[in-house]
PLY file of the C-alpha trace (Angstrom):
ply
format ascii 1.0
element vertex 411
property float x
property float y
property float z
element edge 410
property int vertex1
property int vertex2
end_header
6.05 -53.97 11.76
6.00 -54.03 15.62
4.69 -50.86 17.31
8.01 -50.17 19.07
9.85 -50.40 15.76
7.74 -47.71 14.12
9.59 -44.51 13.17
9.00 -41.18 11.47
9.71 -41.36 7.79
10.99 -37.76 7.77
13.30 -37.44 10.82
13.74 -41.11 11.70
12.66 -40.76 15.37
11.41 -43.96 16.91
7.80 -44.19 18.20
8.83 -43.85 21.96
10.78 -40.65 21.20
7.70 -38.86 19.89
4.45 -37.58 21.42
2.41 -38.51 18.40
3.16 -40.62 15.31
0.60 -40.39 12.52
0.38 -43.25 10.03
-0.05 -42.67 6.27
-0.48 -45.09 3.39
3.20 -46.32 3.37
4.81 -43.84 5.82
4.61 -42.14 9.23
5.10 -38.60 10.42
5.80 -37.36 14.00
4.33 -34.28 15.72
7.64 -32.33 15.49
7.84 -32.70 11.78
4.22 -31.66 11.46
4.87 -28.46 13.44
7.92 -27.74 11.29
6.01 -28.27 8.03
3.15 -26.13 9.26
5.64 -23.24 9.93
7.06 -23.57 6.38
3.57 -23.57 4.86
2.47 -20.54 6.90
5.67 -18.57 5.93
5.15 -19.41 2.25
1.52 -18.34 2.47
2.42 -15.02 4.10
5.07 -14.35 1.40
2.57 -15.29 -1.35
0.00 -12.86 0.03
2.62 -10.11 0.33
3.48 -10.66 -3.29
-0.16 -10.64 -4.34
-0.71 -7.34 -2.52
2.39 -5.84 -4.22
0.96 -6.89 -7.59
-2.56 -5.53 -6.70
-1.12 -2.11 -5.62
-1.08 0.10 -8.71
1.68 2.65 -8.01
2.30 5.36 -10.51
4.78 8.29 -10.64
3.67 11.64 -9.06
2.98 13.19 -12.46
0.74 10.20 -13.39
-1.08 10.37 -10.04
-1.81 14.08 -10.59
-3.08 13.36 -14.15
-5.47 10.79 -12.72
-6.63 13.29 -10.01
-7.15 15.89 -12.84
-9.83 13.65 -14.44
-11.96 13.66 -11.32
-11.08 16.87 -9.40
-11.13 20.36 -10.85
-8.64 23.00 -9.68
-6.59 22.59 -6.47
-3.35 22.25 -8.38
-1.05 22.75 -5.43
-2.89 20.22 -3.26
-2.84 17.64 -6.05
0.95 17.94 -6.33
1.51 17.69 -2.58
-0.87 14.73 -2.31
0.74 12.98 -5.27
4.28 13.21 -3.87
3.20 12.15 -0.33
1.26 9.14 -1.63
4.02 8.19 -3.99
6.71 8.32 -1.28
4.49 6.37 1.21
3.79 3.45 -1.09
7.36 3.49 -2.56
8.50 3.05 1.07
6.20 -0.01 1.37
7.21 -1.67 -1.87
10.95 -1.30 -1.12
12.51 -4.65 -0.17
13.53 -4.61 3.52
17.21 -4.91 4.20
18.85 -5.28 7.60
21.96 -3.57 6.25
20.10 -0.43 5.39
20.02 1.79 8.51
17.83 4.56 6.92
14.24 4.16 7.89
11.74 6.27 5.88
8.97 7.77 8.03
5.27 7.92 7.01
3.97 10.85 5.09
0.59 11.38 6.80
-1.33 14.37 5.39
-3.60 17.10 6.76
-5.81 19.12 4.35
-7.28 22.42 5.41
-10.11 23.86 3.35
-13.73 25.10 3.41
-16.63 22.64 3.30
-17.34 21.36 -0.26
-13.90 22.13 -1.71
-13.14 18.42 -2.43
-11.13 17.05 0.52
-13.03 13.76 0.71
-13.10 13.51 -3.11
-9.33 13.73 -3.20
-8.95 10.75 -0.78
-11.53 8.70 -2.57
-9.85 9.26 -5.92
-6.42 8.39 -4.59
-7.76 5.10 -3.09
-9.50 4.23 -6.37
-6.33 4.66 -8.39
-4.12 2.71 -5.98
-6.63 -0.11 -5.55
-6.42 -0.04 -1.80
-9.18 -0.08 0.85
-10.34 3.30 2.11
-12.09 4.11 5.37
-13.72 7.51 5.84
-14.42 8.35 9.49
-15.93 11.40 11.17
-13.77 12.74 14.05
-16.91 14.31 15.68
-18.18 10.99 16.93
-14.90 9.99 18.59
-14.42 10.32 22.35
-11.74 9.34 24.82
-11.83 5.70 25.85
-14.36 4.99 28.58
-16.83 7.73 27.56
-20.02 7.72 25.53
-19.17 7.74 21.82
-16.80 5.67 19.67
-13.29 4.74 20.68
-10.43 5.77 18.39
-9.88 2.09 17.51
-13.21 2.09 15.70
-11.40 3.85 12.88
-9.49 0.65 12.15
-12.69 -1.44 12.40
-14.04 0.58 9.42
-10.82 -0.05 7.46
-11.06 -3.78 8.11
-14.59 -3.77 6.89
-13.56 -1.90 3.73
-10.88 -4.54 3.15
-13.37 -7.39 3.66
-11.42 -8.35 6.81
-8.28 -9.06 4.75
-5.74 -8.02 7.43
-2.73 -7.71 5.04
-4.75 -5.52 2.69
-6.11 -3.36 5.54
-2.57 -2.76 6.87
-1.76 -1.08 3.51
-4.97 0.96 3.27
-5.88 4.62 3.55
-7.81 6.24 6.41
-9.48 9.63 5.82
-10.28 11.39 9.12
-12.84 14.08 8.33
-13.70 17.07 10.61
-10.32 16.97 12.34
-10.85 20.56 13.45
-13.82 19.47 15.64
-11.43 17.65 18.09
-9.28 20.73 18.64
-8.98 21.63 22.33
-11.08 24.46 23.51
-8.12 26.77 24.22
-4.46 26.96 23.33
-3.54 26.04 26.89
-3.40 22.38 28.06
-6.56 21.45 29.86
-6.47 20.69 33.59
-9.95 19.15 33.26
-11.17 16.39 31.00
-11.69 17.34 27.36
-13.06 13.87 26.31
-14.03 14.76 22.77
-11.15 17.12 22.06
-7.68 16.80 23.47
-8.47 13.27 24.80
-9.23 12.04 21.24
-6.03 13.71 19.92
-3.98 11.85 22.52
-5.74 8.62 21.50
-4.94 9.18 17.75
-1.22 9.60 18.40
-0.41 5.91 18.63
-2.45 5.16 15.47
-0.74 7.86 13.39
2.79 7.03 14.34
2.49 3.24 13.80
1.78 0.63 16.43
-0.05 -2.63 16.91
-3.59 -2.03 18.05
-6.18 -4.53 19.35
-9.29 -3.86 17.25
-12.82 -5.30 17.97
-13.77 -6.81 14.52
-17.46 -5.69 14.83
-16.73 -2.32 16.40
-18.35 -1.08 19.52
-16.97 -0.97 23.03
-14.20 -3.28 24.18
-14.95 -5.84 26.86
-12.74 -8.51 28.43
-14.31 -11.60 26.76
-14.11 -10.07 23.26
-11.95 -11.40 20.52
-9.57 -8.84 18.98
-7.75 -8.53 15.67
-4.20 -7.12 15.95
-3.72 -4.40 13.36
-0.36 -2.85 12.65
-0.81 0.83 11.67
2.80 1.36 10.61
1.96 1.16 6.88
-1.52 2.71 6.90
-1.68 6.16 5.35
-3.66 8.70 7.32
-5.18 11.70 5.55
-6.95 14.22 7.75
-9.22 17.00 6.64
-11.09 19.82 8.20
-12.62 23.23 7.55
-10.86 24.85 10.55
-13.45 27.55 10.59
-11.87 30.77 11.90
-8.26 29.86 11.27
-8.11 32.69 8.69
-8.13 35.13 11.59
-5.19 33.38 13.22
-3.21 33.42 9.86
-4.09 37.10 9.29
-3.03 38.08 12.78
0.30 36.24 12.33
0.97 37.88 8.92
0.11 41.40 10.26
2.38 40.87 13.27
5.27 39.96 10.93
4.63 42.88 8.60
6.59 45.60 10.40
8.72 48.33 8.88
9.54 49.27 5.30
8.93 45.85 3.86
5.42 45.71 5.29
3.73 47.64 2.47
5.44 45.54 -0.18
4.35 42.34 1.55
0.78 43.50 1.90
0.62 44.02 -1.91
1.48 40.39 -2.58
-0.95 38.92 -0.03
-4.10 37.42 -1.42
-6.90 38.48 0.92
-9.43 36.23 -0.86
-7.44 33.06 -0.09
-5.64 33.50 3.23
-5.50 29.68 3.71
-2.56 29.41 1.29
-0.27 30.96 3.89
-1.10 28.38 6.56
1.84 26.87 8.62
1.83 24.20 11.32
2.02 26.97 14.03
-1.52 28.14 13.02
-2.88 24.59 13.61
-1.32 24.58 17.04
-2.94 27.97 17.89
-6.25 26.67 16.60
-6.16 23.79 19.11
-4.28 20.78 17.76
-1.59 19.46 20.09
2.02 19.62 18.86
2.38 15.79 18.93
-0.57 15.48 16.44
0.87 18.12 14.12
4.31 16.35 14.19
2.62 13.10 13.08
0.85 14.86 10.22
3.98 16.28 8.52
2.46 17.07 5.14
0.23 20.20 5.41
-1.67 21.52 2.42
-4.76 23.71 1.79
-7.81 23.71 -0.49
-8.51 26.90 -2.45
-12.06 28.35 -2.21
-14.17 27.57 -5.26
-14.59 30.49 -7.68
-17.14 30.79 -10.48
-14.95 29.30 -13.21
-14.11 26.26 -11.03
-17.82 25.65 -10.15
-18.74 25.88 -13.80
-16.04 23.32 -14.70
-17.18 20.95 -11.88
-20.59 20.78 -13.54
-19.38 19.49 -16.91
-15.63 18.58 -17.17
-14.69 15.83 -14.63
-15.10 12.17 -15.69
-17.93 11.82 -13.12
-19.37 15.35 -13.73
-22.87 16.10 -12.47
-24.25 16.87 -15.94
-22.77 13.66 -17.41
-24.56 11.70 -14.66
-27.89 13.28 -15.63
-27.22 12.62 -19.32
-26.76 8.91 -18.53
-29.78 8.77 -16.31
-32.03 10.20 -19.09
-30.34 8.07 -21.78
-31.34 4.94 -19.87
-34.95 6.02 -20.55
-34.21 6.72 -24.18
-34.30 10.44 -23.65
-31.64 12.89 -25.08
-30.70 15.42 -22.38
-29.36 18.85 -23.29
-28.74 22.05 -21.22
-27.80 25.45 -22.50
-24.78 27.37 -21.32
-26.99 30.12 -20.01
-28.83 27.63 -17.78
-25.56 26.25 -16.47
-24.31 29.81 -15.77
-27.56 30.50 -13.87
-27.16 27.41 -11.66
-23.52 28.36 -10.87
-24.57 31.97 -10.07
-27.18 30.71 -7.60
-24.62 28.36 -5.96
-22.29 31.33 -5.42
-24.98 33.79 -4.39
-26.26 31.51 -1.67
-22.86 30.04 -0.77
-23.99 26.49 -1.48
-20.58 25.38 -2.82
-19.82 22.24 -4.88
-22.27 20.06 -2.97
-24.95 22.67 -3.59
-24.54 22.25 -7.37
-26.05 18.74 -7.18
-28.90 20.00 -4.93
-29.71 22.82 -7.44
-29.59 20.44 -10.40
-31.88 18.04 -8.64
-34.35 20.86 -7.94
-34.31 21.84 -11.69
-34.57 18.30 -13.12
-36.79 16.44 -10.65
-40.14 17.24 -12.34
-38.78 16.10 -15.73
-37.32 12.86 -14.27
-40.72 12.18 -12.68
-42.91 12.82 -15.81
-40.80 12.03 -18.92
-40.25 8.29 -18.45
-44.02 7.79 -18.69
-44.36 9.79 -21.91
-43.24 9.34 -25.52
-40.79 12.20 -25.33
-37.27 11.54 -26.65
-35.69 14.90 -25.92
-35.34 17.15 -22.84
-33.78 20.59 -23.18
-33.12 22.80 -20.20
-33.00 26.51 -20.87
-32.31 29.45 -18.54
-36.02 30.39 -18.23
-36.90 26.80 -17.36
-34.17 26.72 -14.70
-35.37 30.09 -13.30
-38.96 28.81 -13.09
-37.86 25.67 -11.20
-35.49 27.43 -8.90
-38.02 29.65 -7.13
-37.09 31.73 -4.10
-38.68 29.15 -1.82
-36.78 26.26 -3.34
-33.44 27.95 -2.88
-34.26 28.90 0.73
-34.97 25.20 1.44
-31.60 24.23 -0.10
-29.83 26.84 1.95
-31.40 25.37 5.16
-30.32 21.89 4.22
-26.74 22.83 3.36
0 1
1 2
2 3
3 4
4 5
5 6
6 7
7 8
8 9
9 10
10 11
11 12
12 13
13 14
14 15
15 16
16 17
17 18
18 19
19 20
20 21
21 22
22 23
23 24
24 25
25 26
26 27
27 28
28 29
29 30
30 31
31 32
32 33
33 34
34 35
35 36
36 37
37 38
38 39
39 40
40 41
41 42
42 43
43 44
44 45
45 46
46 47
47 48
48 49
49 50
50 51
51 52
52 53
53 54
54 55
55 56
56 57
57 58
58 59
59 60
60 61
61 62
62 63
63 64
64 65
65 66
66 67
67 68
68 69
69 70
70 71
71 72
72 73
73 74
74 75
75 76
76 77
77 78
78 79
79 80
80 81
81 82
82 83
83 84
84 85
85 86
86 87
87 88
88 89
89 90
90 91
91 92
92 93
93 94
94 95
95 96
96 97
97 98
98 99
99 100
100 101
101 102
102 103
103 104
104 105
105 106
106 107
107 108
108 109
109 110
110 111
111 112
112 113
113 114
114 115
115 116
116 117
117 118
118 119
119 120
120 121
121 122
122 123
123 124
124 125
125 126
126 127
127 128
128 129
129 130
130 131
131 132
132 133
133 134
134 135
135 136
136 137
137 138
138 139
139 140
140 141
141 142
142 143
143 144
144 145
145 146
146 147
147 148
148 149
149 150
150 151
151 152
152 153
153 154
154 155
155 156
156 157
157 158
158 159
159 160
160 161
161 162
162 163
163 164
164 165
165 166
166 167
167 168
168 169
169 170
170 171
171 172
172 173
173 174
174 175
175 176
176 177
177 178
178 179
179 180
180 181
181 182
182 183
183 184
184 185
185 186
186 187
187 188
188 189
189 190
190 191
191 192
192 193
193 194
194 195
195 196
196 197
197 198
198 199
199 200
200 201
201 202
202 203
203 204
204 205
205 206
206 207
207 208
208 209
209 210
210 211
211 212
212 213
213 214
214 215
215 216
216 217
217 218
218 219
219 220
220 221
221 222
222 223
223 224
224 225
225 226
226 227
227 228
228 229
229 230
230 231
231 232
232 233
233 234
234 235
235 236
236 237
237 238
238 239
239 240
240 241
241 242
242 243
243 244
244 245
245 246
246 247
247 248
248 249
249 250
250 251
251 252
252 253
253 254
254 255
255 256
256 257
257 258
258 259
259 260
260 261
261 262
262 263
263 264
264 265
265 266
266 267
267 268
268 269
269 270
270 271
271 272
272 273
273 274
274 275
275 276
276 277
277 278
278 279
279 280
280 281
281 282
282 283
283 284
284 285
285 286
286 287
287 288
288 289
289 290
290 291
291 292
292 293
293 294
294 295
295 296
296 297
297 298
298 299
299 300
300 301
301 302
302 303
303 304
304 305
305 306
306 307
307 308
308 309
309 310
310 311
311 312
312 313
313 314
314 315
315 316
316 317
317 318
318 319
319 320
320 321
321 322
322 323
323 324
324 325
325 326
326 327
327 328
328 329
329 330
330 331
331 332
332 333
333 334
334 335
335 336
336 337
337 338
338 339
339 340
340 341
341 342
342 343
343 344
344 345
345 346
346 347
347 348
348 349
349 350
350 351
351 352
352 353
353 354
354 355
355 356
356 357
357 358
358 359
359 360
360 361
361 362
362 363
363 364
364 365
365 366
366 367
367 368
368 369
369 370
370 371
371 372
372 373
373 374
374 375
375 376
376 377
377 378
378 379
379 380
380 381
381 382
382 383
383 384
384 385
385 386
386 387
387 388
388 389
389 390
390 391
391 392
392 393
393 394
394 395
395 396
396 397
397 398
398 399
399 400
400 401
401 402
402 403
403 404
404 405
405 406
406 407
407 408
408 409
409 410
């Protein structure tokens, strides 16, 4: 066939009418048909990935989510319920088929958890991510600074999420980001600053666009942005943000507010019902504003919940009951060396008492157990012993005054 008579086998255009005509075995295809076919393939690929992500996402009802949390987290019943509903509504919103006729747009349910150190804020986020089978990035707000200053930019949060998703963009855009130590970026006073507050109010302003949902240029390897760098565009609209912080001193703000409200005859009745041991349960968004969070941030973290302080019963349960309980971990470690590990109730109670006495919290339980069991874990694998029993006198001997003082200094 003459060159001028060649034509595209798909659209029928003659060779002169095309920019490029590629020859196959018995047919030809022009550049326009190639572009159109590429668009179809790309769209099908995107749809396929979206369907795969929907099948990967394991979404359960709020009651089932709480039951799963119960197997890993002891206590904190109210927070589990609040978290279960917020997470369920968020991912239900994502899995709902989009319709142009539906004018109702469901907003994100970003969450803020207030609670003392060691009460399980990070554990809650990790457990939720494990159940949903979505990537989780845990970031520390204390290292963030306003753009252009020494420290990490706010966008570095999304770099961590991309890394957690193995740079699968679609998966990352449905992930969970846990921002720890949110209270550390509170502004220094309740009044807007007329000077730069680069690690406080400046960071809060930077977080706003991420929390509400926007497209952010993210450096794939983190670090500072520079003009020649390649960026990945990440849409934060469907990323669930969970923030946590101890908010040390916020109890005084809550108490002051409650006392100011308690005026007149009903004051005495109200005081009887207030729980002085757990003032955090009365927290409202206004208290966060007075602590130093800007109103815009509070508005983008609409779900507010608190973590109860850990009492003796809860600490005792944390040692033995959860699926990943500390004592169960040691039982498995010793079993791998062919050693049967047992610990008496009196020894467990003694460890819990020391954690409460020295205010070591749930994290301190692991440190105390390590101090009690380290010598045995060092010596027994090299012996013929097949059983290791921990009694209260043994624990008392290992937890000397000096050892506990060291643990206090570390915690």
